[in-house]
N, C-alpha and C positions, 0 to 999 in steps of 0.2 A: 764439466759442462760450462765452458766459457761462453760469454756473450749472450746473444738473443734467446738461447734456450731457457735461461733462467727467467726471462720476462714471460715466456709462454707458460712455464710451470706456475709462476705466481698468479697469472691471469686465470688459469684453469682451477687452481685451488680457491681463488676468490669467488669464482662462479659457483663452484660446488658447495662450499661452506658458507659463503657470504662474507663480505668485507668486515662486518661488525664482529664476527666471531674469530677472526684471524689473530688479533692481539691476545685474546684469552688462550687460544690454542698454543701460541708461541710461548706464553708464560708457563703453561702447564708442561710443555716439552722441556723448558729450561729447569723447572722445579724437578722434573723426573731425572734429568741428567745430574743435577746437583745431588739428589738423594742417592743415585747410583754411585757416584764418586765417593760420597760419604760412607756408604756401605762397604765399598772396596777398601777404603782407608781403615775403617774399623776392623774389618777382617784381618787386614795386614798387621795392625797393631796387636790384635789378639794372638796372632801367630808368633809375633816377636816376643810377647810376654811368655808364652808357653815355652819357646826356645830358651829364653833366659832362665826359666824355672828349672828346666831339665839340666842346664849347665851347672846351676848352683846345687843341684841335688847330688851331683857326683856321678861316677861311672856306673853305679847300680841302677840309676834311672829314677829311684824314689828315695826319699829320706827315711821313711819308716817302712820296715818290712815285717810282716807277721811270720809266725813259725810255718815252716813248710810241712805239708802233709805227707 
């Protein structure tokens, strides 16, 4: 959406929500995006740790195995 379309979008949002609430809404959206990215990074690092643990366990998949029934 290049050009004047953005101006209309901003004007409509300002009319609907009020100009005083726009900075708070923008801040909340930014915090939400930041939290989302942090969650993705944490999940990715957890997956990497699990993968490393499986590699160090050897071909059996676990270091300790109980007796088979």
